[in-house]
C-alpha positions in Angstrom: 12.5 34.5 -3.0 14.5 32.5 -4.8 11.5 29.9 -5.4 9.8 33.1 -7.0 12.6 33.9 -8.9 12.6 30.6 -10.6 9.0 30.7 -11.1 9.3 33.8 -12.9 12.2 32.8 -15.1 10.4 29.5 -15.3 7.5 31.7 -17.1 9.3 33.9 -19.4 11.1 30.4 -20.7 8.0 29.4 -21.9 6.7 32.4 -23.3 10.1 32.6 -25.6 8.8 29.3 -26.6 5.4 30.1 -27.5 6.6 33.6 -29.1 9.4 30.9 -30.9 6.6 28.0 -32.2 4.7 31.5 -33.6 7.2 32.4 -35.7 7.8 35.9 -33.8 11.6 35.1 -32.5 14.3 33.4 -33.2 16.0 31.3 -30.6 18.2 28.5 -29.5 16.9 26.0 -26.6 19.1 23.5 -24.8 17.8 20.2 -24.1 17.8 20.9 -20.3 15.3 24.4 -21.5 12.9 21.8 -23.5 12.5 19.5 -20.4 11.7 22.6 -18.4 9.2 23.4 -21.0 7.8 20.3 -21.2 7.2 19.8 -17.4 5.9 23.0 -17.1 3.0 22.0 -19.7 2.7 18.9 -17.7 2.2 20.2 -14.6 -0.1 22.0 -15.9 -2.3 19.2 -17.6 -1.3 20.9 -20.7 -0.6 17.9 -22.4 -1.6 19.2 -26.0 1.2 21.8 -26.1 3.6 19.2 -24.1 3.6 17.1 -26.9 3.9 20.0 -29.6 7.0 21.1 -27.2 8.7 17.6 -27.3 8.1 17.2 -30.7 9.7 20.9 -31.4 12.6 19.3 -29.1 13.2 16.3 -31.1 14.0 17.9 -33.8 17.0 19.5 -32.1 17.7 16.6 -30.0 16.6 13.4 -31.6 19.0 10.9 -29.7 17.6 11.9 -26.4 16.4 9.4 -24.1 15.3 11.9 -21.4 13.2 13.4 -24.1 11.7 10.1 -25.2 10.7 9.8 -21.1 9.1 12.5 -21.6 7.0 12.2 -24.7 5.6 8.4 -23.7 4.4 9.9 -20.3 2.8 12.5 -22.6 1.2 9.6 -24.8 0.3 7.6 -22.0 -1.7 10.7 -20.4 -3.3 11.4 -23.9 -4.0 7.2 -23.5 -1.9 6.5 -26.8 -0.4 3.7 -24.9 0.8 1.1 -27.9 2.9 4.6 -29.7 4.4 5.2 -25.7 6.1 1.7 -25.6 7.0 1.6 -29.3 9.1 4.6 -28.1 10.0 3.0 -25.3 11.6 0.2 -27.2 13.8 2.8 -29.0 14.5 4.1 -25.4 15.6 0.4 -24.0 17.6 -0.1 -27.1 19.7 3.3 -26.6 20.1 3.1 -23.1 19.3 -0.7 -22.1 18.6 -1.6 -18.0 17.6 2.1 -17.6 15.3 1.7 -14.1 13.5 4.6 -15.2 12.4 3.4 -18.8 11.5 -0.2 -16.9 9.4 1.5 -14.4 7.6 3.5 -17.1 6.8 0.3 -19.6 5.6 -1.7 -16.6 3.6 1.2 -15.8 2.0 2.3 -19.3 1.0 -1.8 -19.7 -0.8 -1.9 -16.6 -2.9 1.1 -17.7 -3.4 -0.4 -21.1 -5.1 -3.8 -19.3 -1.9 -5.7 -20.2 -1.3 -6.7 -16.4 0.5 -9.8 -17.3 2.5 -8.4 -19.5 3.6 -5.8 -17.0 4.1 -8.0 -14.3 6.7 -10.2 -16.3 8.5 -7.2 -17.6 9.0 -5.8 -13.9 10.0 -9.3 -12.5 12.6 -10.0 -15.3 14.3 -6.5 -14.5 14.4 -7.3 -11.0 17.7 -8.5 -11.0 19.5 -5.5 -12.3 17.6 -2.8 -10.9 18.7 -0.8 -7.8 15.5 0.6 -6.9 13.8 -3.0 -6.0 11.3 -1.1 -3.7 9.7 0.6 -6.8 9.6 -2.4 -8.8 7.7 -4.3 -6.2 5.6 -1.3 -5.6 5.0 -1.3 -9.6 4.0 -4.9 -9.5 1.9 -4.4 -6.6 0.1 -1.6 -8.8 -0.2 -4.6 -11.6 -1.9 -7.1 -9.7 -4.1 -4.5 -7.8 -5.4 -3.6 -11.3 -6.1 -6.9 -12.0 -7.7 -7.4 -9.1 -5.6 -9.6 -7.2 -5.6 -7.9 -3.8 -3.5 -10.4 -2.0 -0.7 -10.8 -4.4 -1.3 -6.5 -4.8 -0.5 -6.5 -0.8 2.2 -9.0 -0.7 4.3 -7.0 -3.7 3.8 -3.9 -1.2 5.2 -6.0 1.7 8.1 -6.7 -0.5 8.5 -2.5 -1.3 7.9 -1.9 2.0 10.8 -4.4 3.1 12.9 -2.2 1.5 12.3 0.6 2.6 9.8 1.5 5.3 9.6 4.9 4.7 7.6 4.1 0.6 4.8 6.3 1.6 2.7 5.2 -1.5 3.5 1.6 -1.0 2.4 2.0 2.7 -0.7 3.3 1.7 -1.7 1.3 -1.0 -1.3 -2.1 1.1 -3.5 -0.7 3.2 -6.4 0.1 0.7 -5.9 -3.8 -0.7 -5.9 -5.1 3.0 -9.2 -3.4 3.3 -10.8 -4.6 0.3 -9.7 -8.2 0.8 -11.2 -7.7 4.8 -7.8 -7.8 6.5 -7.2 -4.9 7.4 -8.2 -5.4 11.3 -5.7 -8.9 11.5 -2.7 -6.2 9.9 -2.4 -3.9 12.7 0.0 -6.3 14.2 2.3 -6.1 10.4 1.7 -2.0 10.8 3.1 -2.0 14.6 6.0 -4.4 13.6 7.5 -1.4 12.0 7.0 0.9 15.2 8.9 -1.7 16.8 11.5 -1.7 15.0 12.0 2.1 14.0 9.8 3.8 16.9 11.0 7.6 15.4 9.5 6.5 12.1 6.8 9.2 11.4 5.9 7.0 8.0 5.5 4.2 10.3 3.1 5.9 12.7 1.7 7.8 9.8 0.5 5.1 8.0 -0.7 3.3 11.6 -2.8 6.3 11.6 -4.7 5.5 8.0 -4.7 2.0 9.1 -6.8 2.9 12.1 -9.1 5.5 10.5 -10.1 3.1 7.4 -11.3 1.2 10.8 -12.9 3.7 11.5 -11.0 4.1 15.0 -10.5 8.1 14.9 -9.4 8.7 17.9 -6.5 6.0 17.5 -6.1 7.6 14.3 -5.8 10.9 15.5 -2.9 9.8 18.2 -1.0 7.8 15.8 -0.8 11.1 13.5 0.3 13.4 16.5 3.3 11.5 17.1 3.9 11.3 13.3 3.7 15.0 13.2 5.5 15.4 17.1 8.5 13.2 15.2 8.4 16.2 12.1 6.8 19.0 12.9 6.8 19.5 8.7 4.9 16.6 8.1 2.0 18.2 6.4 0.2 15.0 5.2 0.0 13.9 9.2 -1.3 17.4 10.0 -4.3 16.7 7.0 -5.0 13.4 7.7 -5.3 14.3 11.5 -7.7 16.8 10.3 -9.8 14.2 8.5 -10.3 12.5 11.6 -11.5 15.5 13.9 -14.0 16.0 10.9 -15.4 12.5 11.6 -15.4 12.4 15.3 -16.8 15.9 15.0 -14.5 18.0 16.7 -14.4 20.8 14.1 -13.0 23.4 15.8 -9.0 20.9 16.3 -10.2 20.1 12.0 -9.8 23.9 11.5 -6.8 23.9 13.4 -5.2 20.8 12.1 -6.0 22.2 8.4 -4.8 25.3 9.1 -1.3 23.6 9.6 -1.1 22.1 6.7 -1.7 24.9 4.6 1.1 27.0 6.9 3.8 24.0 5.7 2.5 23.3 2.0 1.7 26.4 1.0 -2.2 26.9 -1.0 -3.6 24.0 -2.7 -7.2 23.8 -4.1 -8.0 20.9 -1.6 -6.5 22.1 1.8 -8.5 25.3 1.1 -11.6 23.3 0.5 -11.2 21.6 3.6 -11.1 24.6 5.6 -14.0 25.7 4.4 -15.7 21.9 5.2 -14.6 23.0 8.7 -15.9 26.6 8.9 -19.2 25.4 7.2 -19.5 22.5 10.0 -18.9 24.9 12.9 -21.6 27.4 10.8 -19.1 30.0 9.8 -20.9 30.7 6.5 -19.1 33.6 5.2 -15.8 32.6 6.0 -16.4 29.0 4.6 -17.6 30.4 1.5 -14.4 32.6 1.3 -12.3 29.3 1.5 -14.5 27.3 -0.6 -14.3 30.6 -3.4 -9.9 30.4 -3.0 -10.2 27.1 -4.1 -12.1 27.3 -7.1 -10.1 30.4 -8.0 -6.7 28.0 -7.8 -8.5 25.3 -9.5 -11.2 26.2 -11.7 -11.8 22.3 -12.4 -11.6 21.2 -8.7 -16.1 20.0 -8.3 -16.1 19.9 -5.0 -14.8 23.4 -4.4 -18.1 24.5 -6.7 -20.1 22.0 -4.1 -18.9 23.3 -0.9 -20.2 27.5 -2.2 -23.1 25.6 -3.5 -23.7 24.2 0.1 -23.2 27.4 2.0 -25.3 29.3 -0.2 -27.8 26.3 -0.1 -27.6 27.0 3.9 -28.2 30.4 3.9 -31.6 29.5 1.3 -30.0 31.4 -1.4 -31.4 28.6 -3.4 -31.0 30.4 -7.4 -27.4 31.1 -6.4 -26.8 27.5 -4.9 -28.3 26.0 -8.1 -26.1 27.8 -10.4 -22.8 26.9 -8.5 -24.1 22.6 -7.9 -24.2 22.7 -11.6 -21.0 23.9 -11.9 -19.8 20.8 -10.0 -21.7 18.4 -12.0 -20.5 19.5 -15.2 -17.3 18.7 -14.0 -18.7 15.4 -12.3 -21.9 14.2 -13.3 -21.0 10.7 -12.4 -21.9 12.2 -8.4 -25.0 11.2 -7.0 -24.4 13.7 -3.8 -24.4 16.6 -6.3 -27.9 15.5 -8.6 -29.5 14.4 -4.9 -28.5 18.1 -3.8 -29.2 20.1 -7.0 -32.8 17.9 -6.9 -33.8 19.7 -3.5 -32.5 23.2 -4.4 -34.9 22.8 -7.9 -37.4 22.0 -5.8 -37.0 25.1 -3.2 -37.3 27.4 -6.1 -40.3 25.4 -7.8 -38.7 23.7 -10.9 -40.3 20.5 -9.9 -39.6 18.9 -13.5 -35.9 19.8 -12.9 -36.1 18.6 -9.3 -37.5 15.3 -10.4 -35.1 14.4 -13.5 -32.0 15.2 -10.6 -34.0 12.5 -8.0 -34.4 10.1 -10.8 -30.9 10.7 -11.6 -29.3 10.2 -8.4 -31.5 6.6 -8.2 -29.8 5.6 -10.6 -26.0 6.6 -9.5 -26.9 5.9 -6.1 -30.1 3.0 -5.7 -28.9 1.9 -2.4 -29.6 6.0 -1.0 -33.0 5.7 0.5 -33.0 9.7 0.8 -33.0 9.8 -2.7 -35.9 7.6 -3.6 -38.2 9.7 -0.4 -37.3 13.0 -2.3 -38.7 11.7 -5.5 -41.7 9.8 -4.5 -42.8 13.0 -2.1 -42.9 15.0 -5.1 -45.2 12.8 -6.7 -47.3 12.8 -3.3 -47.6 16.8 -3.4 -48.8 16.8 -7.1 -51.5 14.1 -5.8 -50.0 11.2 -8.0 -50.3 9.0 -5.1 -50.0 5.8 -7.4 -46.7 7.3 -9.0 -45.1 8.3 -5.4 -45.9 4.4 -4.3 -44.3 2.9 -7.1 -41.4 5.0 -6.4 -41.4 4.5 -2.9 -41.6 0.7 -3.6 -38.9 0.7 -6.3 -36.7 2.1 -3.0 -37.9 -0.6 -1.2 -36.9 -2.9 -3.5 -33.2 -1.5 -3.2 -32.9 -1.1 0.3 -35.0 -3.6 2.1 -33.6 -2.9 5.2 -34.9 1.1 5.8 -37.8 1.2 7.6 -38.3 5.1 6.2 -39.2 3.5 3.0 -41.7 1.0 4.7 -43.3 4.1 6.9 -43.0 6.3 3.6 -45.2 3.6 1.6 -47.9 3.1 4.3 -48.6 7.2 4.3 -49.1 7.1 0.1 -51.2 4.4 0.8 -53.5 5.2 3.1 -53.8 7.9 1.1 -54.5 6.3 -2.1 -57.0 4.7 -0.1 -55.8 1.5 0.0 -55.8 0.4 3.3 -54.9 -2.8 3.5 -52.1 -3.0 1.7 -51.1 0.1 3.9 -51.3 -2.3 7.3 -49.6 -4.9 5.3 -46.3 -2.7 4.9 -47.2 -0.7 8.3 -46.3 -4.6 10.0 -42.9 -5.3 8.2 -41.9 -0.9 9.2 -42.9 -1.8 12.4 -40.8 -5.4 12.7 -37.9 -2.9 11.4 -37.7 -0.1 13.4 -40.8 0.4 15.7 -39.5 3.8 17.4 -39.5 5.3 14.3 -43.5 4.9 13.2 -43.6 8.8 15.0 -42.5 9.8 11.2 -46.2 8.8 10.7 -48.1 11.4 12.5 -46.4 14.5 10.5 -48.0 13.7 7.5 -51.5 12.7 9.7 -52.1 16.1 11.9 -55.6 15.2 12.0 -56.5 13.6 15.7 -58.5 10.5 14.5 -56.3 9.5 11.9 -53.4 9.4 14.6 -55.6 7.8 17.2 -56.3 4.7 14.3 -52.6 4.5 13.6 -52.3 4.2 17.2 -54.4 1.8 17.8 -52.8 -0.4 14.8 -49.6 0.1 15.9 -49.9 -1.1 19.9 -52.2 -3.8 18.8 -48.8 -4.7 16.8 -46.6 -3.9 20.2 -48.9 -6.1 22.0 -48.9 -9.1 19.7 -45.2 -9.2 19.3 -44.3 -8.4 23.2 -43.6 -12.4 24.1 -42.2 -13.3 20.9 
C-alpha cells in the first residue's frame, strides 16, 4: 500500500515538473525532488527527459555533486563519454576521494574503450576507497572489456574475497572462466565458498550457475534448491531453477519455478515470457499466448515476447498473424537469425516465396553455421525447379557446416534430380561416411520404388565395402 502511494506521489511530482517546464505552473523544487524526477526518467530509459530535468536542476543547484553524478550517468547512456568525464572531474574537485565518482569514472573510461586508463584510475583509488569489492569488480570489468579474461577473473576473485555475496562478481567470474575454458577446473573454487559458509545462499546459487554453464543441469537444480531453502525469497534462484528444468524438459517443474519467481518479484516482462515458454512447451498454447501478451504489454520493446506470441500462432497454423508478430520482433532485434528463420518459414507457408527466400538468405548471413537455414533456402529453389541454384545454395551450406550430413544428403537429392548422377554418388559417399543411419531421408524425396531400389543398392555396396575398415 505504501509503495502504491509512493508511486502515485512520484507520478504527481513528475507531472508537476512537466507542467513547470511547459510554463503552465510556477513551483520551487527541492534538490531531492529533482533527484527523484531524474531517477524516474532514468528508470523509464527516457534519457532526453532526464537530461532536461538535470539541466533545469543545475539552474538552482549548480554545485550539487549528486546532480553531477546523475548527469554523468545520463550522458554515459547517451554515449557522450567525454562530456561525462569532464563533469566528473569537476565533481572530483568539489568532493575528492568520493568512491561513487571514482567508480563511475572507471566505468565510463571502460565504456569508451580506455581500458588501461580505467584500470590505472581504479588501482590508484584502491588505497582509500572502502568498498574494495566494487573497485576490484570494476577493474575486472575493464580487463574483460579488453578481452583479458584471466586478469578479469583474478580481479573478480579479489572482489569476492572482500564480499562473498557479491552476486555480479560471482556471475562474471563464471562467464570469464567459461570463455577461458577453465570452468570445470573452477568447481573446487566455488565449493570452497560453501565449505566456508554452508548457509550462504549466494555460494549455492553461483555453484548452480557454474553447473548450468557446464550442462550439468540436474546438479544445478540441486544447488539452486539449496539456495532457495536457505532463503525462500531468493527469486533469482527460482528463476534459474526454472531455466534448468526447461533444459531437462521437465516443463511442469519449470513452470512452477517461474510462477514462484513472479510471486516473489511481482510482474515482469521477462518472467511472464518464461512462464509463457513453459506453457508453450506443455502444449497449452492459449495460456502461453496470454503470458506472452502480458510480457509485451509490460514492455513493448521486448522482442522475445513478440517472438513467443508468433511461435504460438505458428503452432496453431495462424500464419498471417504469426508473420505480423515475427516482424514486430525483427524490428526490435534485426540481428537475431532465429527470427529471420521463423519469418522465412511463415512467409513460405502463405506463399510469399520471394520474402521467404530473402529471410532465409538473411538468416544464413547472420548464422552461417545453422544447417536448417541452408536446407530451407535451397528447398525453395528445388520446389521451383531451379535445381542448379538449389545445388549451389546447399553447397554453400556444406562449406559452412562440413560435418552436417543432412546437407550432403540434400545435395545428393538435388544432384540426382538435376541428372548429375556421378557428382550425386560422390556426395552420397561423404554423407554416408558422416552419418550412415541418416540415409533414410533420401527416400522422402524419391517415392518411386525403382529409384529407392537403386539407391538402396548403392548404400548397401558402400556398407559392404566399409564394414571391415
